[in-house]
RODO-124761 format. One record per residue (C-alpha): residue number from 0; residue in three letters; x, z, y. Coordinates in steps of 0.2 Angstrom, whole numbers. Layout:
N
<r resi="NUM" resn="ALA" east="X" up="Z" north="Y"/>
...
END
This chain:
421
<r resi="0" resn="MET" east="-1147" up="475" north="76"/>
<r resi="1" resn="LYS" east="-1143" up="458" north="84"/>
<r resi="2" resn="LEU" east="-1150" up="445" north="73"/>
<r resi="3" resn="LYS" east="-1141" up="429" north="78"/>
<r resi="4" resn="GLN" east="-1125" up="438" north="80"/>
<r resi="5" resn="LEU" east="-1125" up="445" north="63"/>
<r resi="6" resn="THR" east="-1130" up="429" north="55"/>
<r resi="7" resn="ILE" east="-1116" up="419" north="64"/>
<r resi="8" resn="THR" east="-1104" up="433" north="60"/>
<r resi="9" resn="PHE" east="-1107" up="431" north="41"/>
<r resi="10" resn="LEU" east="-1107" up="412" north="42"/>
<r resi="11" resn="THR" east="-1090" up="413" north="52"/>
<r resi="12" resn="PHE" east="-1083" up="426" north="40"/>
<r resi="13" resn="CYS" east="-1088" up="419" north="24"/>
<r resi="14" resn="VAL" east="-1071" up="425" north="17"/>
<r resi="15" resn="ALA" east="-1076" up="436" north="3"/>
<r resi="16" resn="ALA" east="-1065" up="442" north="-11"/>
<r resi="17" resn="PHE" east="-1068" up="434" north="-28"/>
<r resi="18" resn="SER" east="-1063" up="435" north="-46"/>
<r resi="19" resn="GLY" east="-1053" up="421" north="-54"/>
<r resi="20" resn="MET" east="-1060" up="404" north="-56"/>
<r resi="21" resn="LYS" east="-1069" up="401" north="-72"/>
<r resi="22" resn="ALA" east="-1063" up="388" north="-84"/>
<r resi="23" resn="ALA" east="-1073" up="371" north="-82"/>
<r resi="24" resn="SER" east="-1076" up="357" north="-93"/>
<r resi="25" resn="ALA" east="-1064" up="342" north="-90"/>
<r resi="26" resn="THR" east="-1079" up="331" north="-89"/>
<r resi="27" resn="SER" east="-1087" up="341" north="-75"/>
<r resi="28" resn="PHE" east="-1075" up="339" north="-60"/>
<r resi="29" resn="SER" east="-1057" up="336" north="-55"/>
<r resi="30" resn="VAL" east="-1047" up="344" north="-42"/>
<r resi="31" resn="ILE" east="-1041" up="330" north="-30"/>
<r resi="32" resn="ALA" east="-1034" up="342" north="-16"/>
<r resi="33" resn="ASP" east="-1028" up="360" north="-16"/>
<r resi="34" resn="GLY" east="-1019" up="372" north="-5"/>
<r resi="35" resn="LEU" east="-1031" up="370" north="10"/>
<r resi="36" resn="TYR" east="-1034" up="383" north="23"/>
<r resi="37" resn="ASN" east="-1052" up="387" north="27"/>
<r resi="38" resn="ALA" east="-1058" up="369" north="22"/>
<r resi="39" resn="GLY" east="-1073" up="362" north="30"/>
<r resi="40" resn="GLY" east="-1081" up="345" north="32"/>
<r resi="41" resn="LEU" east="-1078" up="329" north="21"/>
<r resi="42" resn="SER" east="-1080" up="311" north="26"/>
<r resi="43" resn="PHE" east="-1074" up="294" north="20"/>
<r resi="44" resn="GLY" east="-1064" up="284" north="33"/>
<r resi="45" resn="PRO" east="-1065" up="265" north="35"/>
<r resi="46" resn="ASP" east="-1049" up="264" north="25"/>
<r resi="47" resn="GLY" east="-1058" up="271" north="10"/>
<r resi="48" resn="ASN" east="-1048" up="287" north="10"/>
<r resi="49" resn="LEU" east="-1056" up="305" north="11"/>
<r resi="50" resn="TYR" east="-1054" up="316" north="26"/>
<r resi="51" resn="VAL" east="-1056" up="335" north="26"/>
<r resi="52" resn="THR" east="-1055" up="347" north="40"/>
<r resi="53" resn="GLU" east="-1045" up="364" north="39"/>
<r resi="54" resn="ALA" east="-1051" up="377" north="51"/>
<r resi="55" resn="GLY" east="-1034" up="385" north="50"/>
<r resi="56" resn="ILE" east="-1029" up="403" north="50"/>
<r resi="57" resn="GLY" east="-1029" up="408" north="69"/>
<r resi="58" resn="GLY" east="-1013" up="414" north="75"/>
<r resi="59" resn="SER" east="-1004" up="427" north="86"/>
<r resi="60" resn="GLY" east="-1011" up="422" north="102"/>
<r resi="61" resn="ALA" east="-1025" up="430" north="112"/>
<r resi="62" resn="CYS" east="-1040" up="437" north="104"/>
<r resi="63" resn="VAL" east="-1059" up="438" north="106"/>
<r resi="64" resn="PRO" east="-1072" up="451" north="99"/>
<r resi="65" resn="PRO" east="-1082" up="445" north="84"/>
<r resi="66" resn="PRO" east="-1100" up="440" north="87"/>
<r resi="67" resn="SER" east="-1108" up="457" north="84"/>
<r resi="68" resn="GLY" east="-1095" up="465" north="96"/>
<r resi="69" resn="GLN" east="-1090" up="477" north="83"/>
<r resi="70" resn="GLY" east="-1075" up="476" north="71"/>
<r resi="71" resn="ASP" east="-1059" up="466" north="70"/>
<r resi="72" resn="SER" east="-1055" up="453" north="83"/>
<r resi="73" resn="LEU" east="-1053" up="435" north="81"/>
<r resi="74" resn="CYS" east="-1036" up="429" north="86"/>
<r resi="75" resn="TYR" east="-1030" up="412" north="92"/>
<r resi="76" resn="GLY" east="-1018" up="399" north="86"/>
<r resi="77" resn="THR" east="-1016" up="381" north="84"/>
<r resi="78" resn="SER" east="-1016" up="380" north="65"/>
<r resi="79" resn="GLY" east="-1031" up="369" north="63"/>
<r resi="80" resn="ALA" east="-1029" up="352" north="55"/>
<r resi="81" resn="VAL" east="-1037" up="336" north="48"/>
<r resi="82" resn="THR" east="-1030" up="331" north="31"/>
<r resi="83" resn="LYS" east="-1031" up="314" north="22"/>
<r resi="84" resn="ILE" east="-1033" up="312" north="4"/>
<r resi="85" resn="GLU" east="-1026" up="296" north="-3"/>
<r resi="86" resn="ASN" east="-1021" up="291" north="-21"/>
<r resi="87" resn="GLY" east="-1020" up="309" north="-26"/>
<r resi="88" resn="LYS" east="-1009" up="314" north="-12"/>
<r resi="89" resn="THR" east="-1013" up="325" north="4"/>
<r resi="90" resn="GLU" east="-1006" up="323" north="21"/>
<r resi="91" resn="ARG" east="-1010" up="332" north="37"/>
<r resi="92" resn="ILE" east="-1013" up="318" north="49"/>
<r resi="93" resn="LEU" east="-1019" up="328" north="64"/>
<r resi="94" resn="THR" east="-1011" up="345" north="67"/>
<r resi="95" resn="GLY" east="-1010" up="358" north="81"/>
<r resi="96" resn="LEU" east="-1029" up="360" north="83"/>
<r resi="97" resn="PRO" east="-1037" up="376" north="89"/>
<r resi="98" resn="SER" east="-1041" up="390" north="77"/>
<r resi="99" resn="LEU" east="-1048" up="407" north="77"/>
<r resi="100" resn="ALA" east="-1046" up="420" north="63"/>
<r resi="101" resn="LEU" east="-1045" up="438" north="58"/>
<r resi="102" resn="PRO" east="-1027" up="445" north="58"/>
<r resi="103" resn="ASP" east="-1025" up="440" north="39"/>
<r resi="104" resn="GLY" east="-1030" up="422" north="42"/>
<r resi="105" resn="THR" east="-1047" up="424" north="34"/>
<r resi="106" resn="GLY" east="-1063" up="420" north="43"/>
<r resi="107" resn="GLY" east="-1056" up="404" north="51"/>
<r resi="108" resn="ALA" east="-1066" up="395" north="64"/>
<r resi="109" resn="GLY" east="-1058" up="379" north="70"/>
<r resi="110" resn="PRO" east="-1060" up="360" north="64"/>
<r resi="111" resn="ARG" east="-1076" up="361" north="55"/>
<r resi="112" resn="ASP" east="-1083" up="343" north="52"/>
<r resi="113" resn="ILE" east="-1077" up="325" north="53"/>
<r resi="114" resn="GLN" east="-1087" up="309" north="54"/>
<r resi="115" resn="PHE" east="-1083" up="291" north="58"/>
<r resi="116" resn="ASP" east="-1094" up="279" north="68"/>
<r resi="117" resn="ALA" east="-1099" up="261" north="63"/>
<r resi="118" resn="LYS" east="-1082" up="255" north="71"/>
<r resi="119" resn="GLY" east="-1072" up="267" north="62"/>
<r resi="120" resn="LYS" east="-1069" up="279" north="76"/>
<r resi="121" resn="PRO" east="-1067" up="297" north="71"/>
<r resi="122" resn="TYR" east="-1075" up="312" north="79"/>
<r resi="123" resn="VAL" east="-1071" up="330" north="74"/>
<r resi="124" resn="LEU" east="-1082" up="345" north="77"/>
<r resi="125" resn="ILE" east="-1072" up="361" north="82"/>
<r resi="126" resn="GLY" east="-1081" up="378" north="78"/>
<r resi="127" resn="TYR" east="-1079" up="394" north="88"/>
<r resi="128" resn="GLY" east="-1090" up="408" north="81"/>
<r resi="129" resn="ALA" east="-1090" up="420" north="96"/>
<r resi="130" resn="ASN" east="-1098" up="422" north="113"/>
<r resi="131" resn="PRO" east="-1093" up="407" north="124"/>
<r resi="132" resn="ALA" east="-1090" up="419" north="139"/>
<r resi="133" resn="PHE" east="-1074" up="425" north="131"/>
<r resi="134" resn="ARG" east="-1067" up="408" north="127"/>
<r resi="135" resn="ASP" east="-1060" up="402" north="143"/>
<r resi="136" resn="ARG" east="-1058" up="420" north="150"/>
<r resi="137" resn="ASN" east="-1048" up="426" north="135"/>
<r resi="138" resn="LEU" east="-1040" up="410" north="127"/>
<r resi="139" resn="GLY" east="-1038" up="398" north="142"/>
<r resi="140" resn="ASN" east="-1040" up="380" north="140"/>
<r resi="141" resn="THR" east="-1045" up="376" north="122"/>
<r resi="142" resn="ASP" east="-1056" up="364" north="112"/>
<r resi="143" resn="LEU" east="-1065" up="377" north="102"/>
<r resi="144" resn="GLY" east="-1083" up="374" north="102"/>
<r resi="145" resn="LYS" east="-1082" up="356" north="107"/>
<r resi="146" resn="ILE" east="-1082" up="338" north="99"/>
<r resi="147" resn="ILE" east="-1066" up="329" north="101"/>
<r resi="148" resn="ALA" east="-1061" up="311" north="97"/>
<r resi="149" resn="PRO" east="-1044" up="311" north="89"/>
<r resi="150" resn="ASP" east="-1030" up="298" north="88"/>
<r resi="151" resn="PHE" east="-1021" up="300" north="71"/>
<r resi="152" resn="ASN" east="-1007" up="289" north="76"/>
<r resi="153" resn="THR" east="-1002" up="299" north="91"/>
<r resi="154" resn="ASN" east="-1008" up="316" north="85"/>
<r resi="155" resn="SER" east="-1018" up="318" north="100"/>
<r resi="156" resn="TRP" east="-1036" up="319" north="105"/>
<r resi="157" resn="THR" east="-1049" up="319" north="120"/>
<r resi="158" resn="THR" east="-1063" up="330" north="123"/>
<r resi="159" resn="VAL" east="-1080" up="322" north="121"/>
<r resi="160" resn="ALA" east="-1093" up="337" north="124"/>
<r resi="161" resn="ASP" east="-1092" up="356" north="126"/>
<r resi="162" resn="LEU" east="-1106" up="363" north="115"/>
<r resi="163" resn="ALA" east="-1101" up="381" north="118"/>
<r resi="164" resn="ASN" east="-1102" up="379" north="137"/>
<r resi="165" resn="TYR" east="-1119" up="372" north="135"/>
<r resi="166" resn="GLU" east="-1125" up="387" north="125"/>
<r resi="167" resn="LEU" east="-1117" up="398" north="139"/>
<r resi="168" resn="ALA" east="-1127" up="389" north="153"/>
<r resi="169" resn="ASN" east="-1143" up="386" north="144"/>
<r resi="170" resn="ASN" east="-1145" up="397" north="128"/>
<r resi="171" resn="PRO" east="-1160" up="387" north="122"/>
<r resi="172" resn="ASP" east="-1166" up="399" north="109"/>
<r resi="173" resn="GLY" east="-1166" up="414" north="121"/>
<r resi="174" resn="GLY" east="-1157" up="425" north="109"/>
<r resi="175" resn="ASP" east="-1139" up="431" north="109"/>
<r resi="176" resn="VAL" east="-1126" up="419" north="117"/>
<r resi="177" resn="ASP" east="-1115" up="412" north="103"/>
<r resi="178" resn="SER" east="-1109" up="396" north="98"/>
<r resi="179" resn="ASN" east="-1102" up="390" north="81"/>
<r resi="180" resn="PRO" east="-1105" up="371" north="79"/>
<r resi="181" resn="LEU" east="-1104" up="367" north="60"/>
<r resi="182" resn="GLY" east="-1112" up="351" north="56"/>
<r resi="183" resn="LEU" east="-1109" up="334" north="64"/>
<r resi="184" resn="LEU" east="-1120" up="318" north="62"/>
<r resi="185" resn="ILE" east="-1117" up="301" north="70"/>
<r resi="186" resn="ASP" east="-1133" up="292" north="74"/>
<r resi="187" resn="GLY" east="-1129" up="276" north="82"/>
<r resi="188" resn="LYS" east="-1122" up="280" north="99"/>
<r resi="189" resn="LYS" east="-1128" up="298" north="98"/>
<r resi="190" resn="LEU" east="-1118" up="313" north="91"/>
<r resi="191" resn="VAL" east="-1130" up="326" north="83"/>
<r resi="192" resn="VAL" east="-1124" up="344" north="80"/>
<r resi="193" resn="ALA" east="-1130" up="359" north="71"/>
<r resi="194" resn="ASP" east="-1124" up="374" north="80"/>
<r resi="195" resn="ALA" east="-1126" up="389" north="69"/>
<r resi="196" resn="GLY" east="-1121" up="402" north="83"/>
<r resi="197" resn="ALA" east="-1133" up="394" north="96"/>
<r resi="198" resn="ASN" east="-1147" up="392" north="82"/>
<r resi="199" resn="ASP" east="-1150" up="375" north="89"/>
<r resi="200" resn="LEU" east="-1149" up="356" north="85"/>
<r resi="201" resn="LEU" east="-1140" up="347" north="99"/>
<r resi="202" resn="SER" east="-1137" up="328" north="104"/>
<r resi="203" resn="VAL" east="-1125" up="320" north="115"/>
<r resi="204" resn="ASN" east="-1120" up="302" north="118"/>
<r resi="205" resn="THR" east="-1103" up="297" north="111"/>
<r resi="206" resn="ASP" east="-1097" up="295" north="129"/>
<r resi="207" resn="GLY" east="-1101" up="313" north="132"/>
<r resi="208" resn="ARG" east="-1116" up="311" north="142"/>
<r resi="209" resn="SER" east="-1134" up="318" north="140"/>
<r resi="210" resn="LEU" east="-1129" up="334" north="131"/>
<r resi="211" resn="GLN" east="-1146" up="342" north="127"/>
<r resi="212" resn="ALA" east="-1155" up="353" north="114"/>
<r resi="213" resn="ILE" east="-1167" up="344" north="102"/>
<r resi="214" resn="THR" east="-1174" up="360" north="94"/>
<r resi="215" resn="THR" east="-1171" up="378" north="90"/>
<r resi="216" resn="PHE" east="-1176" up="387" north="73"/>
<r resi="217" resn="PRO" east="-1188" up="402" north="70"/>
<r resi="218" resn="GLN" east="-1185" up="419" north="64"/>
<r resi="219" resn="ASP" east="-1190" up="425" north="47"/>
<r resi="220" resn="ILE" east="-1199" up="441" north="43"/>
<r resi="221" resn="LEU" east="-1194" up="448" north="26"/>
<r resi="222" resn="THR" east="-1205" up="459" north="15"/>
<r resi="223" resn="ASN" east="-1196" up="473" north="6"/>
<r resi="224" resn="PRO" east="-1178" up="466" north="9"/>
<r resi="225" resn="ILE" east="-1164" up="470" north="-2"/>
<r resi="226" resn="PHE" east="-1149" up="477" north="8"/>
<r resi="227" resn="PRO" east="-1131" up="479" north="3"/>
<r resi="228" resn="PRO" east="-1126" up="498" north="0"/>
<r resi="229" resn="SER" east="-1126" up="507" north="16"/>
<r resi="230" resn="ASP" east="-1108" up="514" north="12"/>
<r resi="231" resn="THR" east="-1101" up="496" north="9"/>
<r resi="232" resn="PRO" east="-1084" up="495" north="18"/>
<r resi="233" resn="SER" east="-1084" up="482" north="32"/>
<r resi="234" resn="ASN" east="-1072" up="476" north="46"/>
<r resi="235" resn="GLU" east="-1089" up="472" north="55"/>
<r resi="236" resn="PRO" east="-1098" up="489" north="56"/>
<r resi="237" resn="ALA" east="-1114" up="481" north="62"/>
<r resi="238" resn="GLN" east="-1115" up="471" north="46"/>
<r resi="239" resn="VAL" east="-1119" up="487" north="36"/>
<r resi="240" resn="PRO" east="-1137" up="492" north="38"/>
<r resi="241" resn="SER" east="-1142" up="509" north="45"/>
<r resi="242" resn="LYS" east="-1153" up="521" north="34"/>
<r resi="243" resn="SER" east="-1168" up="517" north="45"/>
<r resi="244" resn="GLU" east="-1165" up="498" north="43"/>
<r resi="245" resn="ALA" east="-1163" up="499" north="24"/>
<r resi="246" resn="ALA" east="-1180" up="509" north="23"/>
<r resi="247" resn="GLN" east="-1190" up="495" north="32"/>
<r resi="248" resn="SER" east="-1203" up="486" north="22"/>
<r resi="249" resn="GLN" east="-1202" up="472" north="34"/>
<r resi="250" resn="PHE" east="-1187" up="465" north="43"/>
<r resi="251" resn="ALA" east="-1184" up="451" north="55"/>
<r resi="252" resn="THR" east="-1169" up="440" north="52"/>
<r resi="253" resn="GLN" east="-1162" up="425" north="60"/>
<r resi="254" resn="ALA" east="-1157" up="410" north="49"/>
<r resi="255" resn="VAL" east="-1147" up="397" north="57"/>
<r resi="256" resn="PRO" east="-1143" up="378" north="55"/>
<r resi="257" resn="SER" east="-1128" up="374" north="45"/>
<r resi="258" resn="SER" east="-1128" up="355" north="44"/>
<r resi="259" resn="VAL" east="-1138" up="340" north="48"/>
<r resi="260" resn="VAL" east="-1141" up="323" north="40"/>
<r resi="261" resn="LYS" east="-1152" up="308" north="44"/>
<r resi="262" resn="GLY" east="-1165" up="304" north="31"/>
<r resi="263" resn="PRO" east="-1172" up="287" north="25"/>
<r resi="264" resn="ASP" east="-1187" up="290" north="36"/>
<r resi="265" resn="GLY" east="-1177" up="292" north="52"/>
<r resi="266" resn="ALA" east="-1179" up="311" north="54"/>
<r resi="267" resn="TYR" east="-1166" up="324" north="54"/>
<r resi="268" resn="TYR" east="-1164" up="336" north="39"/>
<r resi="269" resn="VAL" east="-1156" up="352" north="43"/>
<r resi="270" resn="SER" east="-1149" up="365" north="30"/>
<r resi="271" resn="GLN" east="-1153" up="383" north="34"/>
<r resi="272" resn="PHE" east="-1140" up="397" north="32"/>
<r resi="273" resn="THR" east="-1151" up="413" north="30"/>
<r resi="274" resn="GLY" east="-1147" up="428" north="40"/>
<r resi="275" resn="PHE" east="-1144" up="446" north="37"/>
<r resi="276" resn="PRO" east="-1148" up="453" north="24"/>
<r resi="277" resn="PHE" east="-1147" up="436" north="16"/>
<r resi="278" resn="PRO" east="-1162" up="435" north="5"/>
<r resi="279" resn="GLU" east="-1160" up="426" north="-11"/>
<r resi="280" resn="GLY" east="-1171" up="411" north="-12"/>
<r resi="281" resn="GLY" east="-1175" up="413" north="7"/>
<r resi="282" resn="ALA" east="-1166" up="397" north="13"/>
<r resi="283" resn="LYS" east="-1175" up="382" north="19"/>
<r resi="284" resn="ILE" east="-1172" up="363" north="23"/>
<r resi="285" resn="TYR" east="-1180" up="358" north="39"/>
<r resi="286" resn="ARG" east="-1186" up="341" north="44"/>
<r resi="287" resn="VAL" east="-1185" up="337" north="63"/>
<r resi="288" resn="GLY" east="-1195" up="322" north="67"/>
<r resi="289" resn="ALA" east="-1197" up="312" north="83"/>
<r resi="290" resn="ASP" east="-1207" up="326" north="91"/>
<r resi="291" resn="GLY" east="-1192" up="338" north="90"/>
<r resi="292" resn="LYS" east="-1202" up="351" north="80"/>
<r resi="293" resn="PRO" east="-1194" up="358" north="64"/>
<r resi="294" resn="THR" east="-1206" up="358" north="49"/>
<r resi="295" resn="VAL" east="-1201" up="365" north="32"/>
<r resi="296" resn="PHE" east="-1196" up="351" north="20"/>
<r resi="297" resn="ALA" east="-1191" up="362" north="5"/>
<r resi="298" resn="ASP" east="-1188" up="380" north="2"/>
<r resi="299" resn="GLY" east="-1182" up="392" north="-11"/>
<r resi="300" resn="PHE" east="-1164" up="390" north="-8"/>
<r resi="301" resn="THR" east="-1150" up="403" north="-3"/>
<r resi="302" resn="GLN" east="-1137" up="401" north="10"/>
<r resi="303" resn="LEU" east="-1136" up="382" north="11"/>
<r resi="304" resn="THR" east="-1120" up="375" north="19"/>
<r resi="305" resn="ASP" east="-1122" up="356" north="18"/>
<r resi="306" resn="LEU" east="-1134" up="341" north="14"/>
<r resi="307" resn="GLN" east="-1132" up="323" north="10"/>
<r resi="308" resn="PHE" east="-1143" up="308" north="6"/>
<r resi="309" resn="ASP" east="-1138" up="295" north="-7"/>
<r resi="310" resn="PRO" east="-1142" up="277" north="-5"/>
<r resi="311" resn="GLU" east="-1158" up="279" north="-16"/>
<r resi="312" resn="GLY" east="-1165" up="293" north="-5"/>
<r resi="313" resn="ASN" east="-1161" up="308" north="-16"/>
<r resi="314" resn="LEU" east="-1155" up="323" north="-6"/>
<r resi="315" resn="TYR" east="-1141" up="334" north="-11"/>
<r resi="316" resn="ALA" east="-1140" up="352" north="-6"/>
<r resi="317" resn="LEU" east="-1125" up="363" north="-7"/>
<r resi="318" resn="GLN" east="-1126" up="382" north="-10"/>
<r resi="319" resn="TYR" east="-1112" up="393" north="-5"/>
<r resi="320" resn="ALA" east="-1114" up="405" north="-20"/>
<r resi="321" resn="ASN" east="-1128" up="410" north="-32"/>
<r resi="322" resn="GLN" east="-1128" up="428" north="-29"/>
<r resi="323" resn="SER" east="-1125" up="440" north="-15"/>
<r resi="324" resn="ALA" east="-1106" up="443" north="-13"/>
<r resi="325" resn="TRP" east="-1108" up="461" north="-15"/>
<r resi="326" resn="LYS" east="-1114" up="458" north="-33"/>
<r resi="327" resn="GLY" east="-1096" up="451" north="-36"/>
<r resi="328" resn="ASN" east="-1100" up="433" north="-41"/>
<r resi="329" resn="LEU" east="-1097" up="418" north="-29"/>
<r resi="330" resn="ASP" east="-1102" up="404" north="-41"/>
<r resi="331" resn="GLY" east="-1110" up="390" north="-31"/>
<r resi="332" resn="SER" east="-1121" up="375" north="-35"/>
<r resi="333" resn="VAL" east="-1124" up="357" north="-31"/>
<r resi="334" resn="ILE" east="-1143" up="353" north="-31"/>
<r resi="335" resn="LYS" east="-1151" up="336" north="-31"/>
<r resi="336" resn="ILE" east="-1168" up="334" north="-24"/>
<r resi="337" resn="ALA" east="-1176" up="318" north="-30"/>
<r resi="338" resn="THR" east="-1188" up="307" north="-19"/>
<r resi="339" resn="ASP" east="-1203" up="315" north="-29"/>
<r resi="340" resn="GLY" east="-1197" up="332" north="-25"/>
<r resi="341" resn="THR" east="-1189" up="336" north="-43"/>
<r resi="342" resn="ARG" east="-1174" up="347" north="-42"/>
<r resi="343" resn="THR" east="-1159" up="346" north="-53"/>
<r resi="344" resn="THR" east="-1144" up="357" north="-53"/>
<r resi="345" resn="LEU" east="-1129" up="345" north="-55"/>
<r resi="346" resn="LEU" east="-1117" up="359" north="-57"/>
<r resi="347" resn="SER" east="-1118" up="378" north="-55"/>
<r resi="348" resn="GLY" east="-1103" up="389" north="-57"/>
<r resi="349" resn="HIS" east="-1090" up="383" north="-70"/>
<r resi="350" resn="GLY" east="-1077" up="383" north="-56"/>
<r resi="351" resn="LEU" east="-1088" up="380" north="-41"/>
<r resi="352" resn="GLU" east="-1087" up="394" north="-29"/>
<r resi="353" resn="SER" east="-1089" up="397" north="-11"/>
<r resi="354" resn="LEU" east="-1094" up="379" north="-7"/>
<r resi="355" resn="SER" east="-1094" up="373" north="11"/>
<r resi="356" resn="SER" east="-1096" up="354" north="12"/>
<r resi="357" resn="LEU" east="-1101" up="339" north="2"/>
<r resi="358" resn="THR" east="-1101" up="320" north="3"/>
<r resi="359" resn="ILE" east="-1105" up="306" north="-8"/>
<r resi="360" resn="GLY" east="-1093" up="292" north="-12"/>
<r resi="361" resn="SER" east="-1096" up="273" north="-14"/>
<r resi="362" resn="ASP" east="-1092" up="277" north="-32"/>
<r resi="363" resn="GLY" east="-1107" up="288" north="-33"/>
<r resi="364" resn="ALA" east="-1097" up="303" north="-36"/>
<r resi="365" resn="VAL" east="-1101" up="319" north="-27"/>
<r resi="366" resn="TYR" east="-1086" up="327" north="-18"/>
<r resi="367" resn="VAL" east="-1086" up="345" north="-12"/>
<r resi="368" resn="THR" east="-1075" up="358" north="-3"/>
<r resi="369" resn="ASN" east="-1072" up="372" north="-15"/>
<r resi="370" resn="ARG" east="-1066" up="390" north="-10"/>
<r resi="371" resn="GLY" east="-1070" up="384" north="8"/>
<r resi="372" resn="ASP" east="-1067" up="400" north="16"/>
<r resi="373" resn="SER" east="-1051" up="405" north="7"/>
<r resi="374" resn="PRO" east="-1035" up="401" north="16"/>
<r resi="375" resn="GLY" east="-1022" up="393" north="6"/>
<r resi="376" resn="GLN" east="-1034" up="391" north="-9"/>
<r resi="377" resn="GLY" east="-1046" up="378" north="-3"/>
<r resi="378" resn="GLN" east="-1049" up="363" north="-14"/>
<r resi="379" resn="VAL" east="-1058" up="346" north="-14"/>
<r resi="380" resn="LEU" east="-1067" up="343" north="-30"/>
<r resi="381" resn="ARG" east="-1074" up="326" north="-37"/>
<r resi="382" resn="ILE" east="-1089" up="329" north="-48"/>
<r resi="383" resn="GLU" east="-1089" up="315" north="-61"/>
<r resi="384" resn="ASN" east="-1102" up="320" north="-72"/>
<r resi="385" resn="THR" east="-1120" up="323" north="-64"/>
<r resi="386" resn="LYS" east="-1128" up="329" north="-80"/>
<r resi="387" resn="SER" east="-1138" up="344" north="-76"/>
<r resi="388" resn="VAL" east="-1134" up="362" north="-82"/>
<r resi="389" resn="PRO" east="-1145" up="377" north="-83"/>
<r resi="390" resn="GLU" east="-1148" up="388" north="-68"/>
<r resi="391" resn="PRO" east="-1140" up="405" north="-67"/>
<r resi="392" resn="ASP" east="-1152" up="419" north="-72"/>
<r resi="393" resn="SER" east="-1152" up="425" north="-54"/>
<r resi="394" resn="ALA" east="-1161" up="416" north="-39"/>
<r resi="395" resn="LEU" east="-1152" up="402" north="-32"/>
<r resi="396" resn="GLY" east="-1137" up="407" north="-23"/>
<r resi="397" resn="ILE" east="-1133" up="418" north="-8"/>
<r resi="398" resn="LEU" east="-1119" up="417" north="4"/>
<r resi="399" resn="ALA" east="-1104" up="429" north="2"/>
<r resi="400" resn="ILE" east="-1104" up="443" north="15"/>
<r resi="401" resn="GLY" east="-1085" up="440" north="17"/>
<r resi="402" resn="ALA" east="-1082" up="454" north="29"/>
<r resi="403" resn="LEU" east="-1089" up="467" north="17"/>
<r resi="404" resn="GLY" east="-1073" up="466" north="7"/>
<r resi="405" resn="VAL" east="-1080" up="466" north="-10"/>
<r resi="406" resn="GLY" east="-1063" up="464" north="-19"/>
<r resi="407" resn="LEU" east="-1046" up="457" north="-17"/>
<r resi="408" resn="LEU" east="-1042" up="439" north="-15"/>
<r resi="409" resn="HIS" east="-1032" up="432" north="-29"/>
<r resi="410" resn="LYS" east="-1016" up="424" north="-22"/>
<r resi="411" resn="LYS" east="-1011" up="406" north="-27"/>
<r resi="412" resn="ARG" east="-997" up="396" north="-22"/>
<r resi="413" resn="ALA" east="-1002" up="382" north="-10"/>
<r resi="414" resn="SER" east="-999" up="364" north="-16"/>
<r resi="415" resn="GLN" east="-993" up="360" north="2"/>
<r resi="416" resn="PRO" east="-984" up="370" north="15"/>
<r resi="417" resn="PRO" east="-993" up="384" north="24"/>
<r resi="418" resn="ILE" east="-1000" up="379" north="41"/>
<r resi="419" resn="ASP" east="-990" up="385" north="56"/>
<r resi="420" resn="ARG" east="-998" up="398" north="67"/>
END
């Protein structure tokens, strides 16, 4: 079984079915945006407004095979977007961005993160989620797998760096050739990227020069792993374990980086999205210092999708879900790690589900993208009450195995018009 391909397949296709959202306390959070299509990264702009990326729903264009090479293809469109949230209203201020998705619009890969530099210039990270060799060959000239610098006034952009091509030419971790950049950090005049498909941390100057790998991340060896049932339906057959794999007492799995932030100590902190079969409590947060070597800063998490430091040096970690998707529950968590290592769950479940990104506002509130893998149902939430709540009985969350199809998506009318394919 191809470890990295399976991991990035699940990370790209975190489009699981889920039951209806649980009622939440009015003092816990408020919904400030709704009707988003595969919502991703969040960032406050120099104008004080909140910006969120939408990976889109692909389209009716050419297609590429999924990372594992088995199952439904990803088809191209220009349904990606960047949306501004201002005074309770949402507006797509950058449209026509490249997008890949399954035929039903799930599994969207496209605009994934947005950050603003010290002068207020925006940069947008575009995901991909497949072998870069198929990109130019099948799709033509597209900015999938790249960093772009947009101009919101003219609805245009310029390409800054081609991350997918770097993976194709160099493949730093020596594994399967894939690229799906997910997390973007601006560190002075450097752009730092967590590429989940390539399993590496990259840096490039803001002028596009000196693109290079900072580090790669190791495999994990699981003891007595728990697999989803072997007869689980899937549009990615390679994601369902064979009987011989399910019987193994030890199993090698490739976790991948999902986001990167800079800590108060100047080091990079990288969240880990654990690989197939997605062990509960198996995700780590890595610290990457000046020597470029990753060391474990904290562990015991499951399927982390984002990190953020607050001004006091506390680290916030976002868990996509608190149980395996095939268990039928996608409640997620926001966890605070204090400077002394104490962990507090700010909110778990109670309406938080399939979480993909977070940021902290100048008001001290935590903002998260909710239902981040669900086209037309994505939300941005503002968590106003940071009082801790009890952990769920199960181990801290595990990412939904979206392609396993554990139920039917509940349909909901979007609060803004659907994205054109």
